[in-house]
C-alpha positions as protocol buffer text, in pm:
chain_id: "A"
residue {
  index: 1
  type: MET
  ca { x: -781 y: -2497 z: -3048 }
}
residue {
  index: 2
  type: ALA
  ca { x: -666 y: -2734 z: -2773 }
}
residue {
  index: 3
  type: ASP
  ca { x: -841 y: -3030 z: -2918 }
}
residue {
  index: 4
  type: ILE
  ca { x: -559 y: -2984 z: -3236 }
}
residue {
  index: 5
  type: ASP
  ca { x: -279 y: -3257 z: -3202 }
}
residue {
  index: 6
  type: LYS
  ca { x: 33 y: -3076 z: -3261 }
}
residue {
  index: 7
  type: LYS
  ca { x: 231 y: -3398 z: -3282 }
}
residue {
  index: 8
  type: TYR
  ca { x: -18 y: -3594 z: -3544 }
}
residue {
  index: 9
  type: LEU
  ca { x: 32 y: -3288 z: -3751 }
}
residue {
  index: 10
  type: LEU
  ca { x: 405 y: -3225 z: -3744 }
}
residue {
  index: 11
  type: GLN
  ca { x: 423 y: -3597 z: -3855 }
}
residue {
  index: 12
  type: GLU
  ca { x: 193 y: -3623 z: -4091 }
}
residue {
  index: 13
  type: ASN
  ca { x: 340 y: -3294 z: -4279 }
}
residue {
  index: 14
  type: LEU
  ca { x: 758 y: -3304 z: -4192 }
}
residue {
  index: 15
  type: PRO
  ca { x: 960 y: -3578 z: -4360 }
}
residue {
  index: 16
  type: PHE
  ca { x: 1201 y: -3570 z: -4102 }
}
residue {
  index: 17
  type: PHE
  ca { x: 958 y: -3617 z: -3758 }
}
residue {
  index: 18
  type: ASP
  ca { x: 1053 y: -3982 z: -3765 }
}
residue {
  index: 19
  type: LYS
  ca { x: 1452 y: -3920 z: -3753 }
}
residue {
  index: 20
  type: LEU
  ca { x: 1411 y: -3706 z: -3464 }
}
residue {
  index: 21
  type: ASN
  ca { x: 1504 y: -3845 z: -3106 }
}
residue {
  index: 22
  type: SER
  ca { x: 1243 y: -3813 z: -2827 }
}
residue {
  index: 23
  type: ASP
  ca { x: 1411 y: -3486 z: -2673 }
}
residue {
  index: 24
  type: GLU
  ca { x: 1394 y: -3314 z: -3060 }
}
residue {
  index: 25
  type: ILE
  ca { x: 1072 y: -3389 z: -3109 }
}
residue {
  index: 26
  type: LYS
  ca { x: 896 y: -3287 z: -2749 }
}
residue {
  index: 27
  type: LYS
  ca { x: 1112 y: -2946 z: -2837 }
}
residue {
  index: 28
  type: LEU
  ca { x: 949 y: -2930 z: -3190 }
}
residue {
  index: 29
  type: ILE
  ca { x: 586 y: -2979 z: -3017 }
}
residue {
  index: 30
  type: ASP
  ca { x: 662 y: -2712 z: -2722 }
}
residue {
  index: 31
  type: LYS
  ca { x: 860 y: -2460 z: -3005 }
}
residue {
  index: 32
  type: SER
  ca { x: 546 y: -2510 z: -3226 }
}
residue {
  index: 33
  type: THR
  ca { x: 235 y: -2272 z: -3244 }
}
residue {
  index: 34
  type: ILE
  ca { x: -80 y: -2305 z: -3419 }
}
residue {
  index: 35
  type: VAL
  ca { x: -215 y: -1997 z: -3535 }
}
residue {
  index: 36
  type: LYS
  ca { x: -487 y: -1829 z: -3710 }
}
residue {
  index: 37
  type: TYR
  ca { x: -506 y: -1612 z: -3986 }
}
residue {
  index: 38
  type: LYS
  ca { x: -781 y: -1387 z: -4157 }
}
residue {
  index: 39
  type: LYS
  ca { x: -844 y: -1362 z: -4550 }
}
residue {
  index: 40
  type: GLY
  ca { x: -659 y: -1058 z: -4658 }
}
residue {
  index: 41
  type: GLU
  ca { x: -405 y: -1103 z: -4310 }
}
residue {
  index: 42
  type: LEU
  ca { x: -36 y: -1016 z: -4389 }
}
residue {
  index: 43
  type: ILE
  ca { x: 214 y: -1217 z: -4224 }
}
residue {
  index: 44
  type: TYR
  ca { x: 507 y: -1157 z: -4333 }
}
residue {
  index: 45
  type: GLY
  ca { x: 646 y: -833 z: -4500 }
}
residue {
  index: 46
  type: LYS
  ca { x: 991 y: -728 z: -4663 }
}
residue {
  index: 47
  type: ASN
  ca { x: 1057 y: -549 z: -4346 }
}
residue {
  index: 48
  type: SER
  ca { x: 947 y: -858 z: -4095 }
}
residue {
  index: 49
  type: SER
  ca { x: 1203 y: -1051 z: -3953 }
}
residue {
  index: 50
  type: CYS
  ca { x: 1198 y: -1424 z: -3960 }
}
residue {
  index: 51
  type: THR
  ca { x: 888 y: -1610 z: -3788 }
}
residue {
  index: 52
  type: GLY
  ca { x: 960 y: -1950 z: -3840 }
}
residue {
  index: 53
  type: ILE
  ca { x: 834 y: -2264 z: -4057 }
}
residue {
  index: 54
  type: LEU
  ca { x: 516 y: -2217 z: -4188 }
}
residue {
  index: 55
  type: ILE
  ca { x: 300 y: -2501 z: -4255 }
}
residue {
  index: 56
  type: ASN
  ca { x: -49 y: -2450 z: -4391 }
}
residue {
  index: 57
  type: ILE
  ca { x: -321 y: -2673 z: -4173 }
}
residue {
  index: 58
  type: TYR
  ca { x: -582 y: -2571 z: -4396 }
}
residue {
  index: 59
  type: GLY
  ca { x: -669 y: -2213 z: -4595 }
}
residue {
  index: 60
  type: GLN
  ca { x: -448 y: -2062 z: -4856 }
}
residue {
  index: 61
  type: PHE
  ca { x: -177 y: -1803 z: -4874 }
}
residue {
  index: 62
  type: ARG
  ca { x: 16 y: -1661 z: -5143 }
}
residue {
  index: 63
  type: ILE
  ca { x: 370 y: -1519 z: -5155 }
}
residue {
  index: 64
  type: PHE
  ca { x: 452 y: -1254 z: -5349 }
}
residue {
  index: 65
  type: ILE
  ca { x: 670 y: -933 z: -5419 }
}
residue {
  index: 66
  type: SER
  ca { x: 575 y: -557 z: -5481 }
}
residue {
  index: 67
  type: SER
  ca { x: 746 y: -268 z: -5608 }
}
residue {
  index: 68
  type: GLN
  ca { x: 769 y: 100 z: -5477 }
}
residue {
  index: 69
  type: SER
  ca { x: 495 y: 169 z: -5726 }
}
residue {
  index: 70
  type: GLY
  ca { x: 261 y: -78 z: -5563 }
}
residue {
  index: 71
  type: ARG
  ca { x: 212 y: -343 z: -5872 }
}
residue {
  index: 72
  type: GLU
  ca { x: 243 y: -655 z: -5703 }
}
residue {
  index: 73
  type: ILE
  ca { x: 301 y: -1047 z: -5866 }
}
residue {
  index: 74
  type: THR
  ca { x: 253 y: -1364 z: -5711 }
}
residue {
  index: 75
  type: LEU
  ca { x: 559 y: -1570 z: -5648 }
}
residue {
  index: 76
  type: PHE
  ca { x: 327 y: -1900 z: -5557 }
}
residue {
  index: 77
  type: LYS
  ca { x: 63 y: -2006 z: -5356 }
}
residue {
  index: 78
  type: LEU
  ca { x: 83 y: -2244 z: -5027 }
}
residue {
  index: 79
  type: LEU
  ca { x: -211 y: -2495 z: -5004 }
}
residue {
  index: 80
  type: ASP
  ca { x: -317 y: -2728 z: -4791 }
}
residue {
  index: 81
  type: ARG
  ca { x: -32 y: -2885 z: -4594 }
}
residue {
  index: 82
  type: ASP
  ca { x: 196 y: -2703 z: -4830 }
}
residue {
  index: 83
  type: VAL
  ca { x: 507 y: -2574 z: -4617 }
}
residue {
  index: 84
  type: CYS
  ca { x: 640 y: -2172 z: -4649 }
}
residue {
  index: 85
  type: VAL
  ca { x: 957 y: -2178 z: -4802 }
}
residue {
  index: 86
  type: LEU
  ca { x: 988 y: -1833 z: -4715 }
}
residue {
  index: 87
  type: SER
  ca { x: 1030 y: -1935 z: -4351 }
}
residue {
  index: 88
  type: ALA
  ca { x: 1202 y: -2210 z: -4416 }
}
residue {
  index: 89
  type: SER
  ca { x: 1483 y: -1965 z: -4581 }
}
residue {
  index: 90
  type: CYS
  ca { x: 1538 y: -1784 z: -4260 }
}
residue {
  index: 91
  type: VAL
  ca { x: 1754 y: -2070 z: -4114 }
}
residue {
  index: 92
  type: PHE
  ca { x: 2029 y: -2014 z: -4372 }
}
residue {
  index: 93
  type: LYS
  ca { x: 2272 y: -1796 z: -4270 }
}
residue {
  index: 94
  type: ASN
  ca { x: 2297 y: -1422 z: -4540 }
}
residue {
  index: 95
  type: ILE
  ca { x: 1974 y: -1563 z: -4714 }
}
residue {
  index: 96
  type: THR
  ca { x: 1696 y: -1245 z: -4720 }
}
residue {
  index: 97
  type: TYR
  ca { x: 1411 y: -1202 z: -4918 }
}
residue {
  index: 98
  type: ASP
  ca { x: 1195 y: -839 z: -5021 }
}
residue {
  index: 99
  type: ILE
  ca { x: 897 y: -1078 z: -5028 }
}
residue {
  index: 100
  type: ASN
  ca { x: 532 y: -1114 z: -4871 }
}
residue {
  index: 101
  type: LEU
  ca { x: 291 y: -1345 z: -4670 }
}
residue {
  index: 102
  type: GLU
  ca { x: -48 y: -1317 z: -4694 }
}
residue {
  index: 103
  type: ALA
  ca { x: -344 y: -1482 z: -4618 }
}
residue {
  index: 104
  type: GLU
  ca { x: -616 y: -1485 z: -4940 }
}
residue {
  index: 105
  type: LEU
  ca { x: -868 y: -1721 z: -4720 }
}
residue {
  index: 106
  type: ASP
  ca { x: -948 y: -1795 z: -4319 }
}
residue {
  index: 107
  type: SER
  ca { x: -657 y: -1990 z: -4264 }
}
residue {
  index: 108
  type: LEU
  ca { x: -503 y: -2215 z: -3987 }
}
residue {
  index: 109
  type: ALA
  ca { x: -106 y: -2295 z: -3933 }
}
residue {
  index: 110
  type: ILE
  ca { x: 141 y: -2455 z: -3764 }
}
residue {
  index: 111
  type: VAL
  ca { x: 425 y: -2207 z: -3688 }
}
residue {
  index: 112
  type: ILE
  ca { x: 775 y: -2336 z: -3574 }
}
residue {
  index: 113
  type: ASP
  ca { x: 1031 y: -2096 z: -3416 }
}
residue {
  index: 114
  type: SER
  ca { x: 1347 y: -2017 z: -3654 }
}
residue {
  index: 115
  type: THR
  ca { x: 1592 y: -2013 z: -3433 }
}
residue {
  index: 116
  type: PHE
  ca { x: 1503 y: -2399 z: -3273 }
}
residue {
  index: 117
  type: ILE
  ca { x: 1489 y: -2514 z: -3632 }
}
residue {
  index: 118
  type: LYS
  ca { x: 1784 y: -2360 z: -3704 }
}
residue {
  index: 119
  type: LYS
  ca { x: 1943 y: -2505 z: -3442 }
}
residue {
  index: 120
  type: LEU
  ca { x: 1791 y: -2848 z: -3497 }
}
residue {
  index: 121
  type: SER
  ca { x: 1920 y: -2870 z: -3896 }
}
residue {
  index: 122
  type: GLU
  ca { x: 2327 y: -2771 z: -3792 }
}
residue {
  index: 123
  type: THR
  ca { x: 2274 y: -3099 z: -3582 }
}
residue {
  index: 124
  type: ASN
  ca { x: 2024 y: -3333 z: -3796 }
}
residue {
  index: 125
  type: ASN
  ca { x: 2102 y: -3363 z: -4197 }
}
residue {
  index: 126
  type: TYR
  ca { x: 1776 y: -3479 z: -4259 }
}
residue {
  index: 127
  type: VAL
  ca { x: 1642 y: -3192 z: -4117 }
}
residue {
  index: 128
  type: LEU
  ca { x: 1921 y: -2977 z: -4345 }
}
residue {
  index: 129
  type: SER
  ca { x: 1797 y: -3171 z: -4658 }
}
residue {
  index: 130
  type: PHE
  ca { x: 1429 y: -3098 z: -4619 }
}
residue {
  index: 131
  type: LEU
  ca { x: 1491 y: -2737 z: -4580 }
}
residue {
  index: 132
  type: LEU
  ca { x: 1754 y: -2750 z: -4874 }
}
residue {
  index: 133
  type: ASN
  ca { x: 1470 y: -2944 z: -5087 }
}
residue {
  index: 134
  type: LEU
  ca { x: 1194 y: -2757 z: -5004 }
}
residue {
  index: 135
  type: THR
  ca { x: 1404 y: -2417 z: -5114 }
}
residue {
  index: 136
  type: GLN
  ca { x: 1544 y: -2589 z: -5435 }
}
residue {
  index: 137
  type: ASP
  ca { x: 1132 y: -2675 z: -5516 }
}
residue {
  index: 138
  type: LYS
  ca { x: 1023 y: -2301 z: -5458 }
}
residue {
  index: 139
  type: LEU
  ca { x: 1293 y: -2159 z: -5658 }
}
residue {
  index: 140
  type: SER
  ca { x: 1180 y: -2359 z: -5996 }
}
residue {
  index: 141
  type: GLU
  ca { x: 849 y: -2253 z: -5930 }
}
residue {
  index: 142
  type: THR
  ca { x: 1011 y: -1947 z: -5968 }
}
residue {
  index: 143
  type: LEU
  ca { x: 1227 y: -1947 z: -6247 }
}
residue {
  index: 144
  type: SER
  ca { x: 925 y: -2104 z: -6430 }
}
residue {
  index: 145
  type: LEU
  ca { x: 722 y: -1752 z: -6339 }
}
residue {
  index: 146
  type: ILE
  ca { x: 1003 y: -1587 z: -6446 }
}
residue {
  index: 147
  type: GLU
  ca { x: 954 y: -1792 z: -6794 }
}
residue {
  index: 148
  type: LYS
  ca { x: 597 y: -1716 z: -6812 }
}
residue {
  index: 149
  type: THR
  ca { x: 615 y: -1370 z: -6767 }
}
residue {
  index: 150
  type: ILE
  ca { x: 891 y: -1313 z: -7020 }
}
residue {
  index: 151
  type: PHE
  ca { x: 767 y: -1533 z: -7278 }
}
residue {
  index: 152
  type: PHE
  ca { x: 413 y: -1580 z: -7238 }
}
residue {
  index: 153
  type: SER
  ca { x: 160 y: -1328 z: -7358 }
}
residue {
  index: 154
  type: LEU
  ca { x: -40 y: -1119 z: -7106 }
}
residue {
  index: 155
  type: GLU
  ca { x: -367 y: -1320 z: -7273 }
}
residue {
  index: 156
  type: ASN
  ca { x: -222 y: -1672 z: -7198 }
}
residue {
  index: 157
  type: ARG
  ca { x: -145 y: -1597 z: -6836 }
}
residue {
  index: 158
  type: VAL
  ca { x: -503 y: -1442 z: -6785 }
}
residue {
  index: 159
  type: ALA
  ca { x: -655 y: -1751 z: -6912 }
}
residue {
  index: 160
  type: ASN
  ca { x: -408 y: -1959 z: -6671 }
}
residue {
  index: 161
  type: PHE
  ca { x: -495 y: -1772 z: -6391 }
}
residue {
  index: 162
  type: LEU
  ca { x: -891 y: -1846 z: -6442 }
}
residue {
  index: 163
  type: ILE
  ca { x: -772 y: -2237 z: -6534 }
}
residue {
  index: 164
  type: VAL
  ca { x: -593 y: -2225 z: -6218 }
}
residue {
  index: 165
  type: GLU
  ca { x: -843 y: -2081 z: -5987 }
}
residue {
  index: 166
  type: HIS
  ca { x: -1113 y: -2333 z: -6128 }
}
residue {
  index: 167
  type: ASN
  ca { x: -896 y: -2644 z: -6078 }
}
residue {
  index: 168
  type: LEU
  ca { x: -854 y: -2530 z: -5701 }
}
residue {
  index: 169
  type: THR
  ca { x: -1195 y: -2410 z: -5610 }
}
residue {
  index: 170
  type: ASN
  ca { x: -1392 y: -2691 z: -5884 }
}
residue {
  index: 171
  type: SER
  ca { x: -1590 y: -2410 z: -5979 }
}
residue {
  index: 172
  type: ASP
  ca { x: -1679 y: -2217 z: -6308 }
}
residue {
  index: 173
  type: VAL
  ca { x: -1741 y: -1859 z: -6069 }
}
residue {
  index: 174
  type: ILE
  ca { x: -1389 y: -1713 z: -6033 }
}
residue {
  index: 175
  type: TYR
  ca { x: -1437 y: -1498 z: -5696 }
}
residue {
  index: 176
  type: ALA
  ca { x: -1171 y: -1217 z: -5813 }
}
residue {
  index: 177
  type: THR
  ca { x: -1161 y: -850 z: -5895 }
}
residue {
  index: 178
  type: HIS
  ca { x: -951 y: -709 z: -6204 }
}
residue {
  index: 179
  type: GLU
  ca { x: -709 y: -569 z: -5954 }
}
residue {
  index: 180
  type: ASN
  ca { x: -709 y: -913 z: -5760 }
}
residue {
  index: 181
  type: ILE
  ca { x: -561 y: -1082 z: -6080 }
}
residue {
  index: 182
  type: ALA
  ca { x: -352 y: -797 z: -6206 }
}
residue {
  index: 183
  type: ASN
  ca { x: -163 y: -818 z: -5862 }
}
residue {
  index: 184
  type: ASN
  ca { x: -143 y: -1198 z: -5896 }
}
residue {
  index: 185
  type: LEU
  ca { x: 21 y: -1191 z: -6260 }
}
residue {
  index: 186
  type: GLY
  ca { x: 247 y: -844 z: -6232 }
}
residue {
  index: 187
  type: SER
  ca { x: 53 y: -666 z: -6438 }
}
residue {
  index: 188
  type: ALA
  ca { x: -176 y: -323 z: -6438 }
}
residue {
  index: 189
  type: ARG
  ca { x: -527 y: -341 z: -6369 }
}
residue {
  index: 190
  type: GLU
  ca { x: -599 y: -198 z: -6736 }
}
residue {
  index: 191
  type: ALA
  ca { x: -443 y: -413 z: -6913 }
}
residue {
  index: 192
  type: VAL
  ca { x: -654 y: -728 z: -6734 }
}
residue {
  index: 193
  type: SER
  ca { x: -903 y: -514 z: -6766 }
}
residue {
  index: 194
  type: ARG
  ca { x: -922 y: -504 z: -7163 }
}
residue {
  index: 195
  type: ILE
  ca { x: -871 y: -894 z: -7208 }
}
residue {
  index: 196
  type: LEU
  ca { x: -1136 y: -1007 z: -6984 }
}
residue {
  index: 197
  type: LYS
  ca { x: -1351 y: -754 z: -7198 }
}
residue {
  index: 198
  type: LYS
  ca { x: -1190 y: -962 z: -7508 }
}
residue {
  index: 199
  type: PHE
  ca { x: -1265 y: -1267 z: -7372 }
}
residue {
  index: 200
  type: GLU
  ca { x: -1633 y: -1202 z: -7259 }
}
residue {
  index: 201
  type: LYS
  ca { x: -1699 y: -1006 z: -7661 }
}
residue {
  index: 202
  type: ASP
  ca { x: -1554 y: -1435 z: -7727 }
}
residue {
  index: 203
  type: ASN
  ca { x: -1825 y: -1560 z: -7522 }
}
residue {
  index: 204
  type: LEU
  ca { x: -1525 y: -1718 z: -7330 }
}
residue {
  index: 205
  type: LEU
  ca { x: -1649 y: -1598 z: -7011 }
}
residue {
  index: 206
  type: GLU
  ca { x: -1909 y: -1358 z: -6850 }
}
residue {
  index: 207
  type: ILE
  ca { x: -1815 y: -1046 z: -6578 }
}
residue {
  index: 208
  type: SER
  ca { x: -1995 y: -946 z: -6321 }
}
residue {
  index: 209
  type: ARG
  ca { x: -1879 y: -745 z: -6021 }
}
residue {
  index: 210
  type: GLY
  ca { x: -1648 y: -921 z: -5803 }
}
residue {
  index: 211
  type: LYS
  ca { x: -1670 y: -1250 z: -5993 }
}
residue {
  index: 212
  type: ILE
  ca { x: -1595 y: -1422 z: -6360 }
}
residue {
  index: 213
  type: LYS
  ca { x: -1808 y: -1699 z: -6471 }
}
residue {
  index: 214
  type: LEU
  ca { x: -1618 y: -1896 z: -6737 }
}
residue {
  index: 215
  type: LEU
  ca { x: -1819 y: -2042 z: -7010 }
}
residue {
  index: 216
  type: ASP
  ca { x: -1574 y: -2194 z: -7251 }
}
residue {
  index: 217
  type: LEU
  ca { x: -1279 y: -2385 z: -7042 }
}
residue {
  index: 218
  type: LYS
  ca { x: -1157 y: -2568 z: -7341 }
}
residue {
  index: 219
  type: SER
  ca { x: -1106 y: -2229 z: -7535 }
}
residue {
  index: 220
  type: LEU
  ca { x: -955 y: -2035 z: -7251 }
}
residue {
  index: 221
  type: GLU
  ca { x: -682 y: -2366 z: -7249 }
}
residue {
  index: 222
  type: ASN
  ca { x: -620 y: -2289 z: -7617 }
}
residue {
  index: 223
  type: ILE
  ca { x: -507 y: -1955 z: -7590 }
}
residue {
  index: 224
  type: LYS
  ca { x: -136 y: -1881 z: -7668 }
}
C-alpha cells in the first residue's frame, strides 16, 4: 500500500484540510493509517475503545446495534468516501455509543488517531465544525430510521431494502440471505421470510439460496 497517497486522500475527503497549517498537516498524515478489512470483519464493538476517525476509501461498512437476544438493526452504511461518525463521536467528551462497525465488503480505509483529532478540534474551529456537522448528519439518518421502524410496515421496509441494494449494486440480483435482511431491519428472520415468499407469490421477485432476483421493481417501490 506504499503507492497510496495519504495526503491526497485526506485532502480530498476532509473539508478542513486546507485550513490546517503545515505542522498540523504533517501530524495528520503521521497519525493516519491505511487499513484493509475483510468482508464480515467486526471493526468496532460496543466494548471497544475509540480507534479514531475512519474514512472509507472503497468497500462498504455498516453501523448497527444489537440486543442481548442477538437481534440487530442497521443504523446506516458507509459507502465510498464516507466518514465514520461512530469514530468521530469518540472525540467528544462523555459521549458513548453501544454500537458496532462491520465491513460488509472487502474494504480499504484511512483511520485517524482519536487522541490527535480530539486535540486538533480543541485548537481548530474548522475541525470542530466538521465533526459537529458530521454527527448531526448521521443523527438525522438515525432519526429517519426510527421513524420508518415505528410508522412504516415491515413489507415497505423489506421492499425498500431491496430497492436500496439494487441502486447500490446496479443489479437486479441481490446477494443477501433472509437473515441478512432481518439483521439490517431489526426484525425476525421468520417475518422477513414470510414477506419475501409473499412477494415471490405476487411475481415481484424470485428467491434462491443466498440471492434474490428482482422482477418488478416498480411494484416494489409502490408497496406501502
